[in-house]
C-alpha positions in Angstrom: -9.3 -9.4 4.3 -6.0 -10.1 6.1 -3.7 -7.2 6.9 -1.0 -5.9 9.1 0.6 -2.6 10.1 4.3 -2.2 9.5 7.3 0.0 9.1 9.4 0.3 5.9 13.0 -0.4 6.9 14.6 -0.1 3.4 15.5 -2.0 0.3 18.0 -4.7 -0.5 18.5 -7.7 -2.9 18.1 -11.4 -2.4 18.8 -14.6 -4.3 16.1 -17.2 -4.8 16.5 -21.1 -5.0 17.3 -20.8 -8.7 19.9 -18.1 -8.1 17.8 -15.3 -9.5 18.6 -11.9 -7.9 15.5 -9.8 -7.0 15.1 -6.3 -5.5 13.0 -6.5 -2.3 11.6 -4.1 0.2 12.1 -5.0 3.9 9.0 -4.3 6.1 8.8 -4.9 9.9 5.3 -6.1 10.5 5.2 -7.2 14.0 4.2 -7.4 16.8 0.6 -6.4 15.8 -1.6 -6.3 18.9 -5.3 -7.1 18.6 -7.0 -4.1 20.4 -10.7 -4.8 19.4 -13.0 -7.3 17.5 -16.1 -5.9 16.0 -19.0 -8.1 15.2 -22.2 -7.8 13.0 -24.4 -8.1 16.3 -22.6 -5.4 18.3 -21.2 -3.0 15.7 -23.1 -3.8 12.5 -20.1 -5.2 10.6 -17.1 -7.5 11.1 -13.7 -6.0 11.7 -10.5 -6.4 13.7 -8.5 -3.4 15.1 -4.8 -3.8 15.3 -2.1 -1.7 17.0 1.5 -1.4 16.0 4.6 0.1 17.6 4.6 0.6 21.4 4.2 4.2 22.7 4.3 5.8 26.1 0.9 6.3 27.6 1.5 10.0 28.5 1.9 10.8 24.7 -1.6 9.6 23.8 -4.8 11.6 23.9 -7.1 10.7 26.7 -9.9 9.4 24.5 -7.6 7.1 22.6 -6.0 6.0 25.9 -9.4 5.3 27.2 -10.4 3.2 24.3 -7.3 1.2 24.5 -7.6 0.6 28.4 -11.3 -0.4 27.8 -10.0 -3.2 25.6 -7.3 -4.1 28.0 -4.6 -3.4 25.3 -1.2 -1.6 25.4 -0.5 2.0 24.2 0.5 2.0 20.5 1.4 4.6 17.9 -0.7 3.4 15.1 -4.2 1.8 14.9 -5.7 0.5 11.8 -9.1 -1.5 11.4 -9.3 -4.3 8.9 -12.8 -5.3 7.8 -13.9 -9.1 7.5 -10.5 -10.2 8.9 -10.4 -14.0 7.9 -8.0 -15.0 10.7 -9.7 -16.1 14.1 -8.3 -13.7 16.8 -9.5 -12.2 20.1 -8.4 -8.9 22.0 -5.0 -9.3 23.4 -3.6 -11.6 20.8 -0.3 -10.7 19.2 0.2 -11.6 15.4 3.1 -11.0 13.1 4.7 -12.0 9.9 3.3 -15.5 9.8 -0.1 -14.2 8.8 1.3 -14.2 5.3 3.3 -17.0 3.6 5.9 -17.0 0.8 4.3 -16.6 -2.5 1.3 -14.5 -1.3 0.4 -11.4 -3.1 -0.3 -8.3 -1.2 -1.2 -4.6 -1.5 1.1 -1.9 0.2 -0.4 1.4 1.2 1.9 4.2 2.3 2.5 8.0 2.0 4.7 9.0 -0.8 8.0 11.0 -0.3 7.6 14.7 -0.2 9.2 16.5 -3.2 8.3 20.0 -2.3 7.2 22.6 -5.0 7.8 21.2 -8.5 7.1 22.4 -11.9 4.9 20.7 -14.6 7.7 18.8 -16.3 8.6 16.8 -13.1 5.1 16.8 -11.6 3.0 15.9 -14.7 5.7 14.8 -17.0 5.0 17.6 -19.5 7.4 17.7 -22.5 8.2 21.5 -22.1 8.6 24.2 -24.7 10.8 24.3 -27.9 14.6 25.1 -27.3 15.1 26.7 -30.6 13.3 28.6 -33.5 12.8 31.8 -31.6 11.2 30.2 -28.5 12.8 32.0 -25.6 12.2 31.4 -22.0 9.7 28.5 -22.5 11.7 25.4 -22.1 10.2 24.2 -18.9 6.7 26.2 -19.0 3.3 24.6 -19.4 2.1 27.0 -22.1 -1.4 28.4 -22.4 -3.7 27.4 -19.4 -7.0 29.2 -20.4 -9.3 29.4 -23.5 -9.0 31.9 -26.3 -12.9 32.4 -26.4 -15.5 30.9 -24.3 -15.5 30.5 -21.3 -12.1 32.4 -21.2 -10.9 31.1 -17.9 -8.8 28.3 -16.4 -10.6 25.1 -16.2 -11.0 23.3 -12.9 -8.4 20.5 -12.6 -5.8 22.0 -14.9 -2.5 20.5 -14.4 0.0 23.2 -13.1 3.0 23.6 -10.9 2.5 22.9 -7.2 3.2 20.7 -4.2 4.4 17.2 -5.1 4.3 14.1 -3.1 3.1 13.3 0.4 -0.2 11.7 -0.7 -1.4 8.1 0.0 -0.8 5.6 -2.7 -1.4 2.0 -3.1 1.0 -0.5 -4.9 -1.0 -3.6 -5.8 0.0 -7.3 -6.4 3.4 -7.4 -4.9 4.8 -10.9 -4.2 6.2 -12.0 -0.8 9.6 -13.5 -1.3 10.6 -14.4 2.2 8.9 -14.5 5.6 11.3 -14.2 8.6 9.2 -15.2 11.6 12.0 -14.7 14.2 12.4 -11.0 13.2 8.8 -10.3 12.2 10.1 -9.2 8.7 8.4 -9.5 5.2 10.6 -9.4 2.1 8.4 -8.0 -0.6 9.4 -8.0 -4.2 9.6 -4.6 -5.7 9.2 -1.1 -4.2 6.4 0.3 -2.0 5.5 3.9 -1.2 7.2 5.8 1.4 10.7 6.6 2.9 12.7 4.5 5.3 10.9 4.5 8.7 7.6 5.3 7.4 4.5 3.4 8.5 2.9 1.1 5.8 -0.3 -1.1 5.7 0.2 -4.5 4.1 -3.0 -6.2 3.2 -4.1 -9.2 1.2 -4.1 -8.3 -2.5 -7.6 -7.4 -3.7 -7.1 -8.3 -7.3 -4.9 -11.4 -6.8 -5.9 -13.3 -3.9 -4.4 -16.4 -2.6 -6.1 -19.4 -4.2 -8.3 -17.2 -6.5 -6.6 -18.6 -9.7 -9.3 -20.2 -11.8 -8.6 -23.8 -12.9 -7.6 -24.3 -16.5 -10.6 -24.8 -18.6 -11.1 -28.2 -20.3 -10.6 -28.2 -24.1 -13.0 -30.6 -25.8 -11.5 -32.5 -28.7 -12.8 -31.3 -32.0 -15.2 -33.6 -33.8 -14.1 -35.3 -36.8 -15.2 -33.8 -40.0 -18.0 -35.9 -41.6 -17.2 -37.7 -44.8 -19.4 -36.7 -47.7 
């Protein structure tokens, strides 16, 4: 499973070879430093640990700094482990946008924007109450939340007002329209979770992997109807 750590820089629009305009998200995905390579023999599974965005050593905790020093790596702000990394790397290597290619499909993982305390209409898309026929003061309320008889209490999981946003979300099957190697940038079609400057994880799409398309099935010619 290929993957990179990155930072969302914002959104823009680009034209392709056919002159079609597409909205893209610009993600800085390098340099990613290989901190550790785990194997089946030493750790019980295969994985690669990547670090992104350089940091001052005095701003890291001693356990984390000790782990990085043990692997002869540089201090970084973000660390992520990718299991079954299909690219052959070793500790100390630096990888970037060239891990992916134009036309690849990826999944983007990020933290959504915080919306604060929101009501049920914005948070859960409720329709709200009636605006006329004697219904006063119920236009943006959820209505009844309990039961009239048994058990006569609010059910667990009832959708109600509350904090909205700031949760991890994954947007799947996004296409890479451009790979800018010199700047370590990926231009990804569509939107991904998070605000400008937020850290994101770009991984190989689980449901639409490169080369996973099945070949077209052969259609056998229909047998001619036997003459009576």
